[in-house]
N, CA, C and O atoms as CSV, one atom per row, in Angstrom:
chain,resi,resn,atom,element,x,y,z
A,1,MET,N,N,0.756,-1.261,0.002
A,1,MET,CA,C,-0.015,-0.057,0.029
A,1,MET,C,C,0.901,1.232,0.013
A,1,MET,O,O,1.915,1.315,0.707
A,2,THR,N,N,0.479,2.193,-0.804
A,2,THR,CA,C,1.209,3.534,-0.897
A,2,THR,C,C,0.956,4.317,0.460
A,2,THR,O,O,-0.117,4.280,1.063
A,3,ALA,N,N,2.104,5.048,0.878
A,3,ALA,CA,C,2.117,5.907,2.143
A,3,ALA,C,C,2.010,7.244,1.545
A,3,ALA,O,O,2.647,7.453,0.513
A,4,LEU,N,N,1.209,8.283,2.111
A,4,LEU,CA,C,1.259,9.393,1.900
A,4,LEU,C,C,1.407,10.373,3.359
A,4,LEU,O,O,0.705,10.185,4.352
A,5,VAL,N,N,2.284,11.256,3.269
A,5,VAL,CA,C,2.505,12.122,4.452
A,5,VAL,C,C,1.789,13.354,4.152
A,5,VAL,O,O,2.085,14.041,3.175
A,6,VAL,N,N,0.817,13.665,4.995
A,6,VAL,CA,C,-0.082,14.788,4.873
A,6,VAL,C,C,0.209,15.829,5.905
A,6,VAL,O,O,0.514,15.435,7.031
A,7,ASP,N,N,0.152,17.101,5.660
A,7,ASP,CA,C,0.295,18.165,6.658
A,7,ASP,C,C,-0.994,18.766,6.958
A,7,ASP,O,O,-2.004,18.390,6.363
A,8,ALA,N,N,-1.024,19.743,7.910
A,8,ALA,CA,C,-2.184,20.437,8.429
A,8,ALA,C,C,-3.016,21.235,7.214
A,8,ALA,O,O,-4.227,21.424,7.336
A,9,SER,N,N,-2.373,21.633,6.183
A,9,SER,CA,C,-2.974,22.394,5.154
A,9,SER,C,C,-3.774,21.468,4.342
A,9,SER,O,O,-4.675,21.934,3.644
A,10,VAL,N,N,-3.521,20.090,4.358
A,10,VAL,CA,C,-4.381,19.032,3.571
A,10,VAL,C,C,-5.458,18.573,4.658
A,10,VAL,O,O,-6.647,18.501,4.348
A,11,ALA,N,N,-5.029,18.282,5.871
A,11,ALA,CA,C,-5.867,17.653,6.914
A,11,ALA,C,C,-7.006,18.617,7.185
A,11,ALA,O,O,-8.126,18.131,7.340
A,12,ALA,N,N,-6.846,19.904,7.259
A,12,ALA,CA,C,-7.808,20.892,7.576
A,12,ALA,C,C,-9.121,20.756,6.403
A,12,ALA,O,O,-10.325,20.736,6.656
A,13,ARG,N,N,-8.595,20.690,5.351
A,13,ARG,CA,C,-9.561,20.578,4.203
A,13,ARG,C,C,-10.580,19.164,4.211
A,13,ARG,O,O,-11.554,19.015,3.474
A,14,TRP,N,N,-10.155,18.313,5.101
A,14,TRP,CA,C,-10.974,17.065,5.192
A,14,TRP,C,C,-12.149,17.613,6.077
A,14,TRP,O,O,-13.231,17.037,5.960
A,15,PHE,N,N,-12.055,18.616,6.908
A,15,PHE,CA,C,-13.203,18.967,7.809
A,15,PHE,C,C,-13.683,20.339,7.535
A,15,PHE,O,O,-14.771,20.631,8.033
A,16,VAL,N,N,-13.142,21.126,6.918
A,16,VAL,CA,C,-13.612,22.550,6.735
A,16,VAL,C,C,-13.517,22.874,5.206
A,16,VAL,O,O,-12.533,22.639,4.504
A,17,GLU,N,N,-14.665,23.440,4.807
A,17,GLU,CA,C,-14.664,23.795,3.317
A,17,GLU,C,C,-13.597,24.954,3.033
A,17,GLU,O,O,-13.279,25.834,3.832
A,18,GLY,N,N,-13.132,24.784,1.792
A,18,GLY,CA,C,-12.076,25.685,1.265
A,18,GLY,C,C,-11.306,25.326,0.019
A,18,GLY,O,O,-11.552,24.256,-0.538
A,19,GLU,N,N,-10.478,26.068,-0.409
A,19,GLU,CA,C,-9.626,25.579,-1.647
A,19,GLU,C,C,-9.037,24.316,-1.299
A,19,GLU,O,O,-8.555,23.977,-0.218
A,20,HIS,N,N,-9.151,23.630,-2.431
A,20,HIS,CA,C,-8.567,22.208,-2.471
A,20,HIS,C,C,-9.267,21.075,-1.591
A,20,HIS,O,O,-8.738,19.997,-1.322
A,21,ALA,N,N,-10.593,21.499,-1.166
A,21,ALA,CA,C,-11.246,20.734,-0.298
A,21,ALA,C,C,-11.505,19.246,-1.061
A,21,ALA,O,O,-11.261,18.168,-0.521
A,22,GLU,N,N,-12.000,19.391,-2.301
A,22,GLU,CA,C,-12.221,18.193,-2.983
A,22,GLU,C,C,-11.116,17.247,-3.277
A,22,GLU,O,O,-11.287,16.029,-3.337
A,23,ALA,N,N,-9.868,17.898,-3.475
A,23,ALA,CA,C,-8.689,17.267,-3.684
A,23,ALA,C,C,-8.350,16.600,-2.403
A,23,ALA,O,O,-8.127,15.389,-2.438
A,24,ALA,N,N,-8.288,17.205,-1.337
A,24,ALA,CA,C,-8.074,16.798,0.167
A,24,ALA,C,C,-9.026,15.526,0.331
A,24,ALA,O,O,-8.469,14.504,0.732
A,25,LEU,N,N,-10.349,15.467,0.077
A,25,LEU,CA,C,-11.302,14.545,0.267
A,25,LEU,C,C,-10.876,13.218,-0.572
A,25,LEU,O,O,-10.989,12.090,-0.092
A,26,ALA,N,N,-10.400,13.459,-1.808
A,26,ALA,CA,C,-10.042,12.371,-2.587
A,26,ALA,C,C,-8.868,11.590,-2.114
A,26,ALA,O,O,-8.688,10.443,-2.524
A,27,ILE,N,N,-8.047,12.172,-1.254
A,27,ILE,CA,C,-7.002,11.339,-0.455
A,27,ILE,C,C,-7.519,10.397,0.477
A,27,ILE,O,O,-7.004,9.301,0.693
A,28,LEU,N,N,-8.702,10.906,1.110
A,28,LEU,CA,C,-9.387,9.928,2.065
A,28,LEU,C,C,-9.880,8.823,1.359
A,28,LEU,O,O,-9.995,7.784,2.009
A,29,ASP,N,N,-10.221,8.808,0.087
A,29,ASP,CA,C,-10.785,7.675,-0.817
A,29,ASP,C,C,-9.521,6.877,-1.384
A,29,ASP,O,O,-9.655,5.696,-1.703
A,30,ALA,N,N,-8.486,7.428,-1.487
A,30,ALA,CA,C,-7.334,6.730,-1.935
A,30,ALA,C,C,-6.935,5.366,-1.109
A,30,ALA,O,O,-7.032,5.325,0.118
A,31,GLU,N,N,-6.526,4.371,-1.811
A,31,GLU,CA,C,-5.938,3.386,-0.814
A,31,GLU,C,C,-4.615,3.633,-0.459
A,31,GLU,O,O,-3.719,3.182,-1.172
A,32,ALA,N,N,-4.347,4.317,0.593
A,32,ALA,CA,C,-3.041,4.736,0.997
A,32,ALA,C,C,-2.965,4.830,2.406
A,32,ALA,O,O,-3.985,5.136,3.024
A,33,ASP,N,N,-1.778,4.584,3.078
A,33,ASP,CA,C,-1.606,4.604,4.573
A,33,ASP,C,C,-1.446,6.220,4.610
A,33,ASP,O,O,-0.819,6.769,3.704
A,34,LEU,N,N,-1.967,6.908,5.570
A,34,LEU,CA,C,-1.973,8.349,5.810
A,34,LEU,C,C,-1.011,8.397,7.071
A,34,LEU,O,O,-1.332,7.757,8.072
A,35,ILE,N,N,0.046,9.067,7.051
A,35,ILE,CA,C,0.966,9.220,8.186
A,35,ILE,C,C,1.434,10.605,8.333
A,35,ILE,O,O,1.567,11.374,7.381
A,36,ALA,N,N,1.664,10.879,9.493
A,36,ALA,CA,C,2.145,12.436,9.811
A,36,ALA,C,C,3.082,12.385,11.046
A,36,ALA,O,O,3.074,11.429,11.822
A,37,PRO,N,N,3.852,13.414,11.178
A,37,PRO,CA,C,4.336,13.531,12.516
A,37,PRO,C,C,3.263,13.969,13.458
A,37,PRO,O,O,2.274,14.560,13.026
A,38,ASP,N,N,3.446,13.655,14.967
A,38,ASP,CA,C,2.215,13.904,15.674
A,38,ASP,C,C,2.162,15.530,15.860
A,38,ASP,O,O,1.291,16.056,16.552
A,39,LEU,N,N,3.114,16.233,15.220
A,39,LEU,CA,C,3.015,17.620,15.262
A,39,LEU,C,C,1.621,17.978,14.495
A,39,LEU,O,O,1.006,18.995,14.818
A,40,LEU,N,N,1.180,17.183,13.556
A,40,LEU,CA,C,-0.075,17.470,12.902
A,40,LEU,C,C,-1.163,17.957,13.679
A,40,LEU,O,O,-1.833,18.935,13.348
A,41,VAL,N,N,-1.361,17.221,14.808
A,41,VAL,CA,C,-2.444,17.494,15.787
A,41,VAL,C,C,-2.409,18.869,16.146
A,41,VAL,O,O,-3.384,19.592,15.943
A,42,ALA,N,N,-1.124,19.376,16.780
A,42,ALA,CA,C,-0.979,20.697,17.221
A,42,ALA,C,C,-1.298,21.726,16.083
A,42,ALA,O,O,-2.049,22.689,16.241
A,43,GLU,N,N,-0.616,21.405,14.871
A,43,GLU,CA,C,-0.904,22.410,13.916
A,43,GLU,C,C,-2.275,22.523,13.349
A,43,GLU,O,O,-2.665,23.584,12.861
A,44,LEU,N,N,-3.066,21.383,13.404
A,44,LEU,CA,C,-4.386,21.507,13.044
A,44,LEU,C,C,-5.306,22.139,13.938
A,44,LEU,O,O,-6.243,22.874,13.627
A,45,GLY,N,N,-4.895,21.730,15.235
A,45,GLY,CA,C,-5.610,22.570,16.326
A,45,GLY,C,C,-5.465,24.079,16.328
A,45,GLY,O,O,-6.394,24.765,16.753
A,46,ASN,N,N,-4.295,24.660,15.854
A,46,ASN,CA,C,-4.121,25.839,15.693
A,46,ASN,C,C,-4.876,26.503,14.687
A,46,ASN,O,O,-5.410,27.601,14.845
A,47,THR,N,N,-4.917,25.717,13.496
A,47,THR,CA,C,-5.814,26.158,12.456
A,47,THR,C,C,-7.369,26.172,12.831
A,47,THR,O,O,-8.121,26.972,12.274
A,48,LEU,N,N,-7.748,25.426,13.619
A,48,LEU,CA,C,-9.018,25.091,13.940
A,48,LEU,C,C,-9.505,26.365,15.035
A,48,LEU,O,O,-10.623,26.880,15.069
A,49,VAL,N,N,-8.428,26.671,15.831
A,49,VAL,CA,C,-8.752,28.023,16.611
A,49,VAL,C,C,-8.876,29.066,15.845
A,49,VAL,O,O,-9.721,29.919,16.119
A,50,LYS,N,N,-8.141,29.173,14.862
A,50,LYS,CA,C,-8.333,30.377,13.878
A,50,LYS,C,C,-9.756,30.482,13.210
A,50,LYS,O,O,-10.424,31.510,13.097
A,51,TYR,N,N,-10.081,29.233,12.797
A,51,TYR,CA,C,-11.447,29.216,12.086
A,51,TYR,C,C,-12.508,29.645,13.125
A,51,TYR,O,O,-13.420,30.411,12.812
A,52,VAL,N,N,-12.367,29.127,14.391
A,52,VAL,CA,C,-13.244,29.353,15.538
A,52,VAL,C,C,-13.406,30.880,15.671
A,52,VAL,O,O,-14.477,31.486,15.663
A,53,ALA,N,N,-12.104,31.433,15.800
A,53,ALA,CA,C,-12.097,32.962,15.946
A,53,ALA,C,C,-12.587,33.858,14.870
A,53,ALA,O,O,-12.894,35.028,15.101
A,54,ALA,N,N,-12.671,33.234,13.522
A,54,ALA,CA,C,-13.215,33.938,12.583
A,54,ALA,C,C,-14.659,33.639,12.169
A,54,ALA,O,O,-15.242,34.104,11.189
A,55,GLY,N,N,-15.120,32.815,13.050
A,55,GLY,CA,C,-16.685,32.615,12.929
A,55,GLY,C,C,-16.950,31.586,11.927
A,55,GLY,O,O,-18.126,31.370,11.631
A,56,ALA,N,N,-15.944,30.871,11.322
A,56,ALA,CA,C,-16.019,29.930,10.308
A,56,ALA,C,C,-16.442,28.381,10.785
A,56,ALA,O,O,-16.820,27.506,10.006
A,57,LEU,N,N,-16.297,28.232,12.246
A,57,LEU,CA,C,-16.445,26.892,12.693
A,57,LEU,C,C,-16.771,27.206,14.158
A,57,LEU,O,O,-16.224,28.124,14.767
A,58,ASP,N,N,-17.735,26.357,14.713
A,58,ASP,CA,C,-17.947,26.320,16.182
A,58,ASP,C,C,-17.049,25.684,17.057
A,58,ASP,O,O,-16.421,24.762,16.535
A,59,ALA,N,N,-16.797,25.928,18.305
A,59,ALA,CA,C,-15.893,25.210,19.097
A,59,ALA,C,C,-16.166,23.724,19.164
A,59,ALA,O,O,-15.203,22.957,19.183
A,60,SER,N,N,-17.400,23.257,19.202
A,60,SER,CA,C,-17.709,21.918,19.285
A,60,SER,C,C,-17.270,21.022,18.228
A,60,SER,O,O,-16.807,19.893,18.395
A,61,ARG,N,N,-17.458,21.632,17.108
A,61,ARG,CA,C,-17.003,21.104,15.753
A,61,ARG,C,C,-15.407,20.946,15.705
A,61,ARG,O,O,-14.810,19.954,15.288
A,62,ALA,N,N,-14.852,22.085,16.198
A,62,ALA,CA,C,-13.404,22.064,16.190
A,62,ALA,C,C,-12.918,20.878,17.103
A,62,ALA,O,O,-12.054,20.112,16.676
A,63,ALA,N,N,-13.448,20.723,18.314
A,63,ALA,CA,C,-13.083,19.586,19.271
A,63,ALA,C,C,-13.378,18.271,18.498
A,63,ALA,O,O,-12.535,17.376,18.555
A,64,SER,N,N,-14.533,18.090,17.769
A,64,SER,CA,C,-14.818,16.763,17.054
A,64,SER,C,C,-13.773,16.459,15.976
A,64,SER,O,O,-13.338,15.326,15.768
A,65,VAL,N,N,-13.350,17.717,15.210
A,65,VAL,CA,C,-12.268,17.257,14.195
A,65,VAL,C,C,-10.946,16.634,14.809
A,65,VAL,O,O,-10.410,15.691,14.227
A,66,LEU,N,N,-10.459,17.108,15.881
A,66,LEU,CA,C,-9.330,16.686,16.619
A,66,LEU,C,C,-9.576,15.085,17.029
A,66,LEU,O,O,-8.650,14.284,16.902
A,67,VAL,N,N,-10.691,14.731,17.456
A,67,VAL,CA,C,-11.107,13.257,17.698
A,67,VAL,C,C,-11.061,12.601,16.361
A,67,VAL,O,O,-10.365,11.601,16.190
A,68,ALA,N,N,-11.684,13.059,15.531
A,68,ALA,CA,C,-11.845,12.361,14.133
A,68,ALA,C,C,-10.379,12.106,13.475
A,68,ALA,O,O,-10.198,11.220,12.639
A,69,MET,N,N,-9.471,12.874,13.885
A,69,MET,CA,C,-8.106,12.773,13.199
A,69,MET,C,C,-7.484,11.269,13.671
A,69,MET,O,O,-6.654,10.626,13.030
A,70,ARG,N,N,-8.018,10.929,14.788
A,70,ARG,CA,C,-7.376,9.625,15.386
A,70,ARG,C,C,-7.841,8.401,14.429
A,70,ARG,O,O,-7.161,7.385,14.281
A,71,THR,N,N,-9.082,8.630,13.803
A,71,THR,CA,C,-9.569,7.502,12.978
A,71,THR,C,C,-9.247,7.673,11.453
A,71,THR,O,O,-9.301,6.735,10.659
A,72,VAL,N,N,-8.926,8.889,11.136
A,72,VAL,CA,C,-8.515,9.217,9.747
A,72,VAL,C,C,-7.088,8.701,9.451
A,72,VAL,O,O,-6.782,8.051,8.451
A,73,MET,N,N,-6.317,9.045,10.369
A,73,MET,CA,C,-4.771,8.715,10.073
A,73,MET,C,C,-4.409,7.339,10.371
A,73,MET,O,O,-4.841,6.871,11.425
A,74,THR,N,N,-3.688,6.615,9.620
A,74,THR,CA,C,-2.977,5.318,9.839
A,74,THR,C,C,-2.094,5.376,11.050
A,74,THR,O,O,-2.089,4.563,11.976
A,75,ARG,N,N,-1.371,6.413,10.924
A,75,ARG,CA,C,-0.187,6.433,12.010
A,75,ARG,C,C,0.328,7.797,12.196
A,75,ARG,O,O,0.545,8.502,11.211
A,76,PHE,N,N,0.547,8.235,13.441
A,76,PHE,CA,C,1.270,9.273,13.816
A,76,PHE,C,C,2.738,8.999,14.258
A,76,PHE,O,O,2.942,8.025,14.982
A,77,VAL,N,N,3.712,9.744,13.894
A,77,VAL,CA,C,4.924,9.296,14.306
A,77,VAL,C,C,5.637,10.417,15.301
A,77,VAL,O,O,5.735,11.600,14.971
A,78,PRO,N,N,6.040,9.978,16.351
A,78,PRO,CA,C,6.629,10.976,17.270
A,78,PRO,C,C,7.739,12.072,16.734
A,78,PRO,O,O,8.768,11.687,16.180
A,79,MET,N,N,7.493,13.256,16.911
A,79,MET,CA,C,8.482,14.121,16.428
A,79,MET,C,C,9.991,13.853,16.821
A,79,MET,O,O,10.940,14.176,16.106
A,80,SER,N,N,10.093,13.225,18.038
A,80,SER,CA,C,11.362,13.117,18.612
A,80,SER,C,C,12.160,12.160,17.710
A,80,SER,O,O,13.388,12.097,17.756
A,81,GLU,N,N,11.383,11.406,16.874
A,81,GLU,CA,C,12.122,10.478,15.959
A,81,GLU,C,C,12.722,11.088,14.729
A,81,GLU,O,O,13.520,10.495,14.003
A,82,LEU,N,N,12.242,12.443,14.519
A,82,LEU,CA,C,12.510,13.161,13.378
A,82,LEU,C,C,13.348,14.345,13.480
A,82,LEU,O,O,13.756,14.892,12.456
A,83,HIS,N,N,13.675,14.841,14.802
A,83,HIS,CA,C,14.289,16.058,15.116
A,83,HIS,C,C,15.506,16.307,14.272
A,83,HIS,O,O,15.560,17.396,13.701
A,84,ASP,N,N,16.616,15.344,14.092
A,84,ASP,CA,C,17.741,15.592,13.579
A,84,ASP,C,C,17.675,15.821,12.023
A,84,ASP,O,O,18.332,16.683,11.440
A,85,ASP,N,N,16.800,14.944,11.423
A,85,ASP,CA,C,16.524,15.169,10.060
A,85,ASP,C,C,15.794,16.292,9.705
A,85,ASP,O,O,16.093,16.925,8.692
A,86,ALA,N,N,14.874,16.611,10.420
A,86,ALA,CA,C,14.072,18.019,10.291
A,86,ALA,C,C,14.958,19.255,10.429
A,86,ALA,O,O,14.747,20.255,9.743
A,87,LEU,N,N,15.910,19.187,11.281
A,87,LEU,CA,C,16.652,20.258,11.490
A,87,LEU,C,C,17.757,20.493,10.236
A,87,LEU,O,O,18.102,21.564,9.737
A,88,ALA,N,N,18.155,19.245,9.928
A,88,ALA,CA,C,19.157,19.348,8.640
A,88,ALA,C,C,18.339,19.869,7.535
A,88,ALA,O,O,18.854,20.685,6.771
A,89,LEU,N,N,17.180,19.510,7.370
A,89,LEU,CA,C,16.394,20.023,6.067
A,89,LEU,C,C,16.066,21.371,6.270
A,89,LEU,O,O,16.073,22.113,5.287
A,90,ALA,N,N,15.783,21.809,7.359
A,90,ALA,CA,C,15.390,23.213,7.616
A,90,ALA,C,C,16.648,24.106,7.351
A,90,ALA,O,O,16.564,25.240,6.879
A,91,LEU,N,N,17.727,23.542,7.668
A,91,LEU,CA,C,19.084,24.396,7.534
A,91,LEU,C,C,19.279,24.396,6.099
A,91,LEU,O,O,19.567,25.452,5.536
A,92,GLU,N,N,19.145,23.272,5.426
A,92,GLU,CA,C,19.489,23.033,4.047
A,92,GLU,C,C,18.659,23.983,3.150
A,92,GLU,O,O,19.192,24.712,2.313
A,93,ILE,N,N,17.394,23.936,3.358
A,93,ILE,CA,C,16.526,24.655,2.432
A,93,ILE,C,C,16.245,26.092,2.930
A,93,ILE,O,O,15.804,26.882,2.095
A,94,GLY,N,N,16.444,26.505,4.151
A,94,GLY,CA,C,16.208,27.847,4.685
A,94,GLY,C,C,14.644,27.963,4.933
A,94,GLY,O,O,14.019,28.923,4.483
A,95,HIS,N,N,14.063,27.002,5.629
A,95,HIS,CA,C,12.722,27.044,5.850
A,95,HIS,C,C,12.431,26.778,7.281
A,95,HIS,O,O,13.271,26.175,7.948
A,96,PRO,N,N,11.245,27.199,7.842
A,96,PRO,CA,C,10.922,26.886,9.226
A,96,PRO,C,C,10.903,25.233,9.371
A,96,PRO,O,O,10.474,24.460,8.514
A,97,ILE,N,N,11.406,24.910,10.516
A,97,ILE,CA,C,11.571,23.447,10.785
A,97,ILE,C,C,10.207,22.717,10.834
A,97,ILE,O,O,10.094,21.556,10.442
A,98,TYR,N,N,9.133,23.466,11.347
A,98,TYR,CA,C,7.896,22.793,11.450
A,98,TYR,C,C,7.480,22.005,10.233
A,98,TYR,O,O,6.904,20.921,10.325
A,99,ASP,N,N,7.808,22.618,9.025
A,99,ASP,CA,C,7.337,21.875,7.725
A,99,ASP,C,C,8.283,20.752,7.452
A,99,ASP,O,O,7.953,19.694,6.917
A,100,CYS,N,N,9.428,21.048,7.841
A,100,CYS,CA,C,10.498,19.935,7.578
A,100,CYS,C,C,10.064,18.678,8.220
A,100,CYS,O,O,10.137,17.643,7.557
A,101,TYR,N,N,9.658,18.646,9.333
A,101,TYR,CA,C,9.132,17.365,10.098
A,101,TYR,C,C,8.430,16.432,8.930
A,101,TYR,O,O,8.730,15.260,8.701
A,102,TYR,N,N,7.535,17.131,8.316
A,102,TYR,CA,C,6.704,16.226,7.269
A,102,TYR,C,C,7.700,15.640,6.342
A,102,TYR,O,O,7.772,14.428,6.141
A,103,LEU,N,N,8.513,16.573,5.745
A,103,LEU,CA,C,9.403,16.055,4.667
A,103,LEU,C,C,10.265,15.040,5.149
A,103,LEU,O,O,10.507,14.043,4.468
A,104,ALA,N,N,10.829,15.252,6.474
A,104,ALA,CA,C,11.725,14.260,7.157
A,104,ALA,C,C,11.159,12.940,6.992
A,104,ALA,O,O,11.740,12.019,6.419
A,105,LEU,N,N,9.869,12.865,7.572
A,105,LEU,CA,C,9.109,11.597,7.611
A,105,LEU,C,C,8.777,10.972,6.150
A,105,LEU,O,O,8.776,9.758,5.943
A,106,ALA,N,N,8.526,11.850,5.264
A,106,ALA,CA,C,8.365,11.328,3.810
A,106,ALA,C,C,9.733,10.777,3.311
A,106,ALA,O,O,9.767,9.728,2.668
A,107,ARG,N,N,10.715,11.389,3.565
A,107,ARG,CA,C,12.084,10.806,3.329
A,107,ARG,C,C,12.303,9.426,3.991
A,107,ARG,O,O,12.764,8.480,3.352
A,108,ARG,N,N,11.980,9.351,5.208
A,108,ARG,CA,C,12.399,8.227,6.071
A,108,ARG,C,C,11.349,7.061,5.485
A,108,ARG,O,O,11.809,5.928,5.340
A,109,GLU,N,N,10.157,7.275,5.197
A,109,GLU,CA,C,9.234,6.339,4.951
A,109,GLU,C,C,9.165,6.019,3.494
A,109,GLU,O,O,8.448,5.097,3.105
A,110,ARG,N,N,9.903,6.767,2.641
A,110,ARG,CA,C,9.907,6.762,1.212
A,110,ARG,C,C,8.342,6.945,0.671
A,110,ARG,O,O,7.813,6.217,-0.170
A,111,ALA,N,N,7.756,8.011,1.299
A,111,ALA,CA,C,6.483,8.250,1.031
A,111,ALA,C,C,6.363,9.564,0.294
A,111,ALA,O,O,7.338,10.316,0.302
A,112,LEU,N,N,5.315,9.893,-0.311
A,112,LEU,CA,C,5.028,11.264,-0.992
A,112,LEU,C,C,4.457,12.251,0.047
A,112,LEU,O,O,3.517,11.904,0.762
A,113,PHE,N,N,4.988,13.423,0.135
A,113,PHE,CA,C,4.431,14.429,1.110
A,113,PHE,C,C,3.504,15.377,0.242
A,113,PHE,O,O,3.866,15.970,-0.774
A,114,VAL,N,N,2.253,15.417,0.816
A,114,VAL,CA,C,1.164,16.185,0.062
A,114,VAL,C,C,0.914,17.348,0.827
A,114,VAL,O,O,0.565,17.226,2.001
A,115,THR,N,N,1.053,18.502,0.287
A,115,THR,CA,C,0.715,19.820,1.012
A,115,THR,C,C,0.121,20.779,-0.052
A,115,THR,O,O,0.132,20.590,-1.268
A,116,ALA,N,N,-0.452,21.944,0.677
A,116,ALA,CA,C,-1.013,22.929,0.018
A,116,ALA,C,C,0.015,24.141,0.192
A,116,ALA,O,O,-0.382,25.254,-0.153
A,117,ASP,N,N,1.081,24.026,0.614
A,117,ASP,CA,C,2.045,24.971,0.936
A,117,ASP,C,C,2.902,25.234,-0.232
A,117,ASP,O,O,3.881,24.531,-0.484
A,118,ARG,N,N,2.561,26.184,-0.906
A,118,ARG,CA,C,3.208,26.624,-2.311
A,118,ARG,C,C,4.567,27.072,-1.982
A,118,ARG,O,O,5.536,26.770,-2.679
A,119,ARG,N,N,4.648,27.832,-0.862
A,119,ARG,CA,C,5.942,28.565,-0.490
A,119,ARG,C,C,6.985,27.329,-0.285
A,119,ARG,O,O,8.060,27.341,-0.884
A,120,LEU,N,N,6.669,26.401,0.474
A,120,LEU,CA,C,7.526,25.267,0.859
A,120,LEU,C,C,8.006,24.570,-0.571
A,120,LEU,O,O,9.176,24.355,-0.888
A,121,LEU,N,N,6.902,24.289,-1.305
A,121,LEU,CA,C,7.192,23.567,-2.578
A,121,LEU,C,C,8.062,24.232,-3.551
A,121,LEU,O,O,8.761,23.563,-4.312
A,122,ARG,N,N,8.058,25.717,-3.571
A,122,ARG,CA,C,8.910,26.571,-4.209
A,122,ARG,C,C,10.343,26.272,-3.762
A,122,ARG,O,O,11.240,26.089,-4.585
A,123,LYS,N,N,10.525,26.230,-2.531
A,123,LYS,CA,C,11.926,26.170,-1.891
A,123,LYS,C,C,12.450,24.714,-2.307
A,123,LYS,O,O,13.643,24.481,-2.502
A,124,LEU,N,N,11.522,23.843,-2.414
A,124,LEU,CA,C,11.924,22.419,-2.619
A,124,LEU,C,C,12.116,22.164,-4.274
A,124,LEU,O,O,12.677,21.163,-4.720
A,125,ALA,N,N,11.654,23.045,-4.959
A,125,ALA,CA,C,11.810,22.776,-6.579
A,125,ALA,C,C,12.912,22.419,-7.096
A,125,ALA,O,O,12.869,21.566,-7.983
A,126,ASP,N,N,14.116,22.939,-6.710
A,126,ASP,CA,C,15.455,22.861,-7.355
A,126,ASP,C,C,16.369,21.932,-6.485
A,126,ASP,O,O,17.593,21.891,-6.605
A,127,THR,N,N,15.674,21.227,-5.639
A,127,THR,CA,C,16.345,20.223,-4.674
A,127,THR,C,C,16.094,18.777,-4.965
A,127,THR,O,O,15.130,18.527,-5.689
A,128,PRO,N,N,16.781,17.836,-4.532
A,128,PRO,CA,C,16.418,16.344,-4.668
A,128,PRO,C,C,15.043,16.064,-3.923
A,128,PRO,O,O,14.387,15.072,-4.240
A,129,HIS,N,N,14.631,16.881,-2.993
A,129,HIS,CA,C,13.453,16.658,-2.173
A,129,HIS,C,C,12.182,16.954,-3.002
A,129,HIS,O,O,11.079,16.542,-2.641
A,130,ALA,N,N,12.367,17.664,-4.094
A,130,ALA,CA,C,11.294,17.786,-4.942
A,130,ALA,C,C,10.408,16.628,-5.317
A,130,ALA,O,O,9.187,16.737,-5.427
A,131,ALA,N,N,11.051,15.564,-5.500
A,131,ALA,CA,C,10.595,14.201,-6.156
A,131,ALA,C,C,9.662,13.794,-4.922
A,131,ALA,O,O,8.767,12.996,-5.196
A,132,LEU,N,N,9.747,14.215,-3.664
A,132,LEU,CA,C,9.075,13.625,-2.634
A,132,LEU,C,C,7.889,14.462,-2.350
A,132,LEU,O,O,7.083,13.985,-1.552
A,133,SER,N,N,7.661,15.508,-2.809
A,133,SER,CA,C,6.688,16.480,-2.527
A,133,SER,C,C,5.754,16.893,-3.755
A,133,SER,O,O,6.188,17.050,-4.896
A,134,VAL,N,N,4.562,17.031,-3.422
A,134,VAL,CA,C,3.512,17.396,-4.335
A,134,VAL,C,C,2.493,18.257,-3.799
A,134,VAL,O,O,2.087,18.015,-2.662
A,135,HIS,N,N,1.940,19.384,-4.549
A,135,HIS,CA,C,0.835,20.159,-4.310
A,135,HIS,C,C,-0.440,19.349,-4.180
A,135,HIS,O,O,-0.632,18.530,-5.079
A,136,ILE,N,N,-1.269,19.431,-3.294
A,136,ILE,CA,C,-2.551,18.852,-3.253
A,136,ILE,C,C,-3.244,18.647,-4.441
A,136,ILE,O,O,-3.787,17.572,-4.696
A,137,ALA,N,N,-3.262,19.763,-5.304
A,137,ALA,CA,C,-4.137,19.862,-6.429
A,137,ALA,C,C,-3.448,19.014,-7.662
A,137,ALA,O,O,-4.062,18.723,-8.688
A,138,GLU,N,N,-2.100,18.669,-7.405
A,138,GLU,CA,C,-1.364,17.950,-8.586
A,138,GLU,C,C,-0.981,16.501,-8.054
A,138,GLU,O,O,-0.068,15.863,-8.578
A,139,ARG,N,N,-1.678,16.046,-7.056
A,139,ARG,CA,C,-1.294,14.763,-6.518
A,139,ARG,C,C,-1.787,13.549,-7.442
A,139,ARG,O,O,-2.948,13.539,-7.850
A,140,PRO,N,N,-0.999,12.653,-7.723
A,140,PRO,CA,C,-1.451,11.787,-8.819
A,140,PRO,C,C,-2.437,10.833,-8.043
A,140,PRO,O,O,-2.343,10.525,-6.855
A,141,ALA,N,N,-3.457,10.401,-8.992
A,141,ALA,CA,C,-4.527,9.666,-8.422
A,141,ALA,C,C,-4.067,8.245,-7.988
A,141,ALA,O,O,-4.870,7.468,-7.472
């Protein structure tokens, strides 16, 4: 089975309408293991707080989303297993380390990293890491 590493920009679209929601939902229909660093829960929680503050989501729905993540994801990998690789990647590409945890996991698992973060993808474009990463709208079926 194929493994996909997804970040909060993808996971949020499973539960909240927005750009690329259809593409995000297609990932749930794919026969793939969905994996992420356990950082995903905190990042998704932060995104949900912003949605609640903006009036786009109510607090009870936000809480249910975090519970639902436990059933949607195949596996969460502890960040502690990825610290060294994430730091090396962050230094190499000059990007915040948070996003590099996802890329480090994709490298380790030989998985495809799916994100809606075009800024990160631009930084990866001329590196060997580009082959491990894809924008959610361009993910192969």
